[in-house]
C-alpha positions as CSV (number, residue, x, y, z in Angstrom):
1,X,-5.2,19.0,-16.6
2,X,-6.2,20.7,-13.4
3,X,-4.0,22.1,-10.6
4,X,-2.5,19.5,-8.2
5,X,-3.6,19.4,-4.6
6,X,-1.4,21.5,-2.3
7,X,-0.5,20.2,1.1
8,X,0.9,23.0,3.2
9,X,3.1,22.4,6.3
10,X,2.0,25.1,8.7
11,X,4.3,25.8,11.7
12,X,3.2,28.5,14.2
13,X,0.9,30.0,11.6
14,X,3.6,30.2,8.8
15,X,3.6,27.9,5.7
16,X,7.0,26.3,5.9
17,X,6.8,23.8,3.0
18,X,4.4,22.7,0.3
19,X,3.8,19.3,-1.3
20,X,2.1,18.9,-4.7
21,X,-0.2,15.9,-5.1
22,X,-1.7,14.2,-8.3
23,X,-4.9,12.2,-8.0
24,X,-6.8,9.9,-10.2
25,X,-10.3,8.6,-9.3
26,X,-12.0,5.8,-11.3
27,X,-15.3,4.0,-11.2
28,X,-15.7,0.2,-10.8
29,X,-14.9,-0.3,-14.5
30,X,-11.7,1.7,-14.2
31,X,-13.0,4.7,-16.1
32,X,-11.6,8.1,-15.0
33,X,-14.2,10.0,-12.9
34,X,-12.2,12.9,-11.5
35,X,-8.7,14.0,-11.0
36,X,-6.3,16.7,-9.6
37,X,-3.0,17.6,-11.2
38,X,-1.9,15.0,-13.8
39,X,-3.7,11.7,-13.6
40,X,-1.4,10.4,-16.3
41,X,1.8,11.1,-14.4
42,X,3.8,7.8,-14.1
43,X,4.2,6.3,-10.7
44,X,5.7,3.1,-9.3
45,X,3.0,0.8,-7.8
46,X,5.4,-0.2,-4.9
47,X,3.5,-1.7,-1.9
48,X,0.1,-0.6,-3.1
49,X,0.2,-3.6,-5.4
50,X,0.5,-6.1,-2.5
51,X,-3.2,-7.2,-2.4
52,X,-2.9,-7.9,-6.2
53,X,0.3,-9.8,-5.7
54,X,-1.3,-11.8,-2.9
55,X,-4.1,-12.7,-5.3
56,X,-1.6,-14.1,-7.8
57,X,0.0,-16.1,-5.0
58,X,-3.5,-17.6,-4.2
59,X,-4.1,-18.3,-7.9
60,X,-0.9,-20.3,-8.0
61,X,-2.2,-22.6,-5.3
62,X,-1.4,-20.9,-2.0
63,X,-4.2,-21.5,0.4
64,X,-3.8,-19.3,3.5
65,X,-4.6,-21.1,6.7
66,X,-6.6,-18.1,8.0
67,X,-7.3,-14.5,7.1
68,X,-4.4,-13.3,9.3
69,X,-2.0,-15.0,6.9
70,X,-3.6,-13.2,3.9
71,X,-3.7,-9.9,5.7
72,X,0.1,-10.0,6.5
73,X,0.8,-10.9,2.9
74,X,-0.9,-7.7,1.9
75,X,0.9,-5.6,4.6
76,X,3.6,-3.1,5.0
77,X,3.9,-4.0,8.6
78,X,5.7,-2.3,11.5
79,X,7.5,-5.4,12.8
80,X,5.5,-5.6,16.0
81,X,5.2,-9.0,17.7
82,X,1.8,-9.8,16.1
83,X,3.3,-9.0,12.7
84,X,6.3,-11.3,13.2
85,X,4.0,-14.1,14.5
86,X,1.8,-13.8,11.4
87,X,4.8,-13.9,9.0
88,X,6.2,-16.9,10.8
89,X,2.8,-18.6,10.6
90,X,2.8,-18.2,6.8
91,X,6.3,-19.6,6.5
92,X,5.6,-22.5,8.9
93,X,2.5,-23.5,7.0
94,X,4.6,-23.9,3.9
95,X,7.3,-25.9,5.7
96,X,9.7,-23.0,5.7
97,X,11.4,-20.7,8.2
98,X,12.7,-17.1,8.1
99,X,16.0,-18.2,6.4
100,X,14.0,-18.6,3.2
101,X,13.2,-14.9,3.0
102,X,15.1,-12.9,0.4
103,X,14.0,-9.4,1.6
104,X,16.8,-7.3,3.2
105,X,17.5,-7.3,6.9
106,X,15.8,-4.3,8.5
107,X,14.9,-2.8,11.9
108,X,11.1,-2.7,12.5
109,X,9.3,0.4,11.4
110,X,7.7,0.5,14.9
111,X,10.2,2.0,17.4
112,X,11.5,-0.3,20.1
113,X,10.2,-3.5,18.6
114,X,13.7,-5.1,18.2
115,X,17.3,-4.2,18.3
116,X,19.0,-6.2,15.5
117,X,18.1,-6.0,11.8
118,X,16.5,-9.2,10.5
119,X,14.7,-10.0,7.2
120,X,11.5,-11.1,9.0
121,X,11.3,-7.5,10.4
122,X,11.3,-5.9,7.0
123,X,7.9,-4.3,6.3
124,X,7.5,-6.5,3.2
125,X,8.3,-9.8,4.8
126,X,4.6,-10.8,4.8
127,X,4.5,-10.4,1.0
128,X,7.7,-12.4,0.6
129,X,6.3,-15.2,2.9
130,X,3.2,-15.3,0.7
131,X,5.3,-15.5,-2.4
132,X,7.3,-18.3,-0.9
133,X,4.2,-20.2,0.1
134,X,2.9,-19.9,-3.4
135,X,6.2,-21.3,-4.8
136,X,5.9,-24.3,-2.4
137,X,2.3,-24.9,-3.4
138,X,3.1,-24.7,-7.1
139,X,6.3,-26.7,-6.9
140,X,8.4,-23.7,-8.0
141,X,12.0,-22.9,-6.9
142,X,12.1,-20.8,-3.7
143,X,15.7,-19.6,-3.9
144,X,15.1,-17.4,-6.9
145,X,11.6,-16.2,-6.4
146,X,12.5,-12.6,-6.8
147,X,14.1,-12.9,-10.2
148,X,12.0,-11.4,-13.0
149,X,12.0,-14.6,-15.1
150,X,10.9,-16.7,-12.2
151,X,7.4,-18.2,-13.0
152,X,5.9,-16.4,-9.9
153,X,7.1,-13.0,-11.1
154,X,6.1,-13.8,-14.7
155,X,2.6,-14.6,-13.4
156,X,2.5,-11.4,-11.4
157,X,3.7,-9.3,-14.4
158,X,1.1,-10.9,-16.7
159,X,-1.7,-10.1,-14.1
160,X,-0.5,-6.6,-13.7
161,X,-0.5,-6.0,-17.5
162,X,-4.0,-7.3,-17.6
163,X,-5.3,-5.1,-14.8
164,X,-3.5,-2.0,-16.0
165,X,-5.0,-2.4,-19.4
166,X,-1.6,-1.7,-21.0
167,X,2.0,-2.6,-20.7
168,X,3.8,-0.8,-17.9
169,X,6.0,2.2,-18.6
170,X,8.8,0.3,-17.0
171,X,9.6,-2.2,-14.3
172,X,11.7,-1.2,-11.3
173,X,13.3,-3.1,-8.3
174,X,11.3,-2.4,-5.2
175,X,13.0,-1.6,-1.9
176,X,12.4,-5.2,-0.8
177,X,14.0,-6.6,-4.0
178,X,10.8,-7.7,-5.8
179,X,9.9,-6.2,-9.2
180,X,7.4,-3.3,-9.3
181,X,5.6,-1.8,-12.3
182,X,5.5,1.9,-13.3
183,X,2.3,3.1,-15.0
184,X,0.2,6.3,-15.2
185,X,-1.6,7.0,-12.0
186,X,-5.0,6.5,-13.6
187,X,-4.0,3.0,-14.6
188,X,-2.8,2.2,-11.1
189,X,-6.2,3.3,-9.9
190,X,-7.8,1.0,-12.5
191,X,-5.7,-1.9,-11.3
192,X,-6.6,-1.3,-7.7
193,X,-10.3,-1.0,-8.6
194,X,-10.1,-4.7,-9.5
195,X,-9.9,-5.6,-5.8
196,X,-13.4,-6.9,-4.8
197,X,-14.3,-5.2,-1.5
198,X,-15.9,-8.5,-0.4
199,X,-13.1,-10.6,-1.8
200,X,-10.6,-12.5,0.2
201,X,-7.8,-9.9,0.2
202,X,-9.9,-6.9,1.0
203,X,-11.9,-8.8,3.6
204,X,-8.7,-10.0,5.4
205,X,-7.2,-6.5,5.3
206,X,-10.4,-4.9,6.7
207,X,-10.8,-7.5,9.4
208,X,-7.2,-7.2,10.5
209,X,-6.1,-3.6,9.8
210,X,-3.5,-3.7,12.5
211,X,-1.7,-6.4,10.5
212,X,-1.7,-4.3,7.4
213,X,0.3,-1.5,9.1
214,X,0.3,-1.3,12.9
215,X,0.5,1.3,15.6
216,X,0.3,4.8,14.4
217,X,0.1,3.8,10.7
218,X,-2.2,5.7,8.4
219,X,-3.5,2.6,6.5
220,X,-4.5,0.9,9.7
221,X,-6.1,4.0,11.2
222,X,-8.1,5.0,8.2
223,X,-9.5,1.5,7.7
224,X,-10.5,1.6,11.4
225,X,-12.3,4.9,10.9
226,X,-14.0,4.2,7.6
227,X,-15.9,0.8,7.5
228,X,-16.0,-0.7,4.0
229,X,-12.8,0.9,2.8
230,X,-9.8,-1.0,1.7
231,X,-6.6,1.0,1.4
232,X,-2.9,0.3,0.8
233,X,-0.1,2.8,0.7
234,X,3.2,2.5,-1.0
235,X,6.7,3.9,-0.8
236,X,7.4,7.4,-2.2
237,X,4.0,8.5,-1.0
238,X,1.6,6.5,-3.2
239,X,-1.8,5.8,-1.7
240,X,-4.7,3.7,-3.1
241,X,-8.1,3.2,-1.7
242,X,-11.4,1.6,-2.8
243,X,-14.9,1.1,-1.4
244,X,-15.9,-1.2,-4.3
245,X,-17.6,1.5,-6.2
246,X,-15.0,4.3,-6.4
247,X,-11.2,3.9,-6.3
248,X,-8.6,6.6,-5.9
249,X,-4.8,6.6,-6.4
250,X,-2.8,9.6,-5.3
251,X,0.9,10.4,-5.5
252,X,2.9,13.1,-3.7
253,X,5.2,14.4,-6.3
254,X,8.3,14.7,-4.1
255,X,7.7,11.4,-2.2
256,X,6.8,13.2,1.0
257,X,4.8,10.6,3.0
258,X,3.6,13.2,5.5
259,X,1.4,14.7,2.8
260,X,-0.6,11.5,2.2
261,X,-2.9,11.7,5.1
262,X,-4.3,15.2,4.5
263,X,-4.5,14.6,0.8
264,X,-6.4,11.4,1.3
265,X,-8.7,13.2,3.8
266,X,-9.6,15.8,1.3
267,X,-10.2,13.4,-1.6
268,X,-12.2,10.9,0.5
269,X,-14.3,13.9,1.8
270,X,-15.0,15.3,-1.7
271,X,-16.0,11.8,-2.9
272,X,-18.4,11.4,0.0
273,X,-16.7,8.3,1.2
274,X,-15.6,9.7,4.5
275,X,-15.8,12.9,6.5
276,X,-12.6,14.8,5.7
277,X,-12.4,16.4,9.2
278,X,-12.8,13.0,10.8
279,X,-9.9,11.5,8.7
280,X,-7.8,14.6,9.4
281,X,-7.9,13.7,13.1
282,X,-5.5,10.7,12.5
283,X,-3.0,12.9,10.7
284,X,-0.1,13.7,13.1
285,X,0.3,17.4,13.9
286,X,3.4,19.5,13.2
287,X,5.4,19.5,16.4
288,X,8.0,21.7,18.0
289,X,9.6,21.0,21.4
290,X,7.6,17.7,21.6
291,X,4.3,19.6,21.4
292,X,1.9,20.4,18.6
293,X,2.7,23.8,17.0
294,X,1.0,23.4,13.6
295,X,-0.8,21.2,11.1
296,X,-0.7,19.7,7.6
297,X,-3.3,21.6,5.5
298,X,-4.8,20.4,2.2
299,X,-5.8,22.9,-0.5
300,X,-7.4,22.3,-3.9
301,X,-10.2,20.2,-5.2
302,X,-11.0,17.4,-7.7
303,X,-12.1,18.3,-11.2
């Protein structure tokens, strides 16, 4: 086991805080190529699993009307008008409306997009709409689609077990109410490596990166910077990315999302997938008095 990456929060030249980051890098077959820290540390898949969950929805019979519907099903969106429109489109195509969603009411992640919490504004509402559309296509109940014994969730669990190559360490309830698996970071990378870069999910995400996140979101910005890269972040500072040949999964130990960008920049740079300094330009600076006074600085390397 090597040392984890260190992400230093530098304010006015002083290191104010430090985040520790574990990384697992695998090849197209899911074999471990490189790591930092502990690649076997368990982590919840959270929203990084959305492209895989969307694949199960399609396997159950959901046929997205266009790539925007598939992109929003893979998204952790900001609740901007284009996101709400895409979620509504998925639901309408299945003969449903927003009342069918079982995700919690939420304010949009994007500031100023709305004033009252609504389920359709939840960042996971696209995933939920895709799950509902799959239920309609397969003739499954829609009221209970989040229950772990629902046929949709059973199919997702079976697929996850197959992609991980082992049973998950545990199954948690995600923030949106859906089940999410916990597994060693290297196995999450292995599962994410199953996403074909020219497949339907990755192609939709890369074609419509603004639907995957939105204004000022790292997933959206990094896919705009690096052609051919499919990425998906998850809650508690998980981040997965693949270019079809090499796949990485990284997890900030304390769940500090601000450390994801500089950690991803360092790893993508070391792997030769992107220029680290170029990716670092989309990492927000440390601010004071509404002006930049510092930076988030990555230290360490893969082994």
